[in-house]
Steps between C-alpha positions, in 0.01 A plus 500: 500500500289757688552869435491761778319825419461819700203729554490839676203592717398832652473521878119476471521193275752339734270564798207334319713200411629464857146527637383227261792274590438554870132405461587202276803332657480200265638731225849639480583788268651281230197271486259796500688666212522177300128420543392857417717526188411157364126557558523835319690345209236225469206738531606862442224730619541867579242762589596852407345829601486766234681828561337828408649694210584789736841493660535506878611862477189597302275321745675666794475845338129450436420490871352816649715690749 
């Protein structure tokens, strides 16, 4: 039996999803989510960007006035 799962999206994420679905009417949200998740599970690839060792506060304080 199928299992229903929930995901929360920010307003920006939701807007991107809605834009994609509008431009690709052959997809509905459920199909898009299923395809994306299964493709990631089969071939998990992530690209990360390193974060500097300074905190945001330190970086902000380092700016000249």
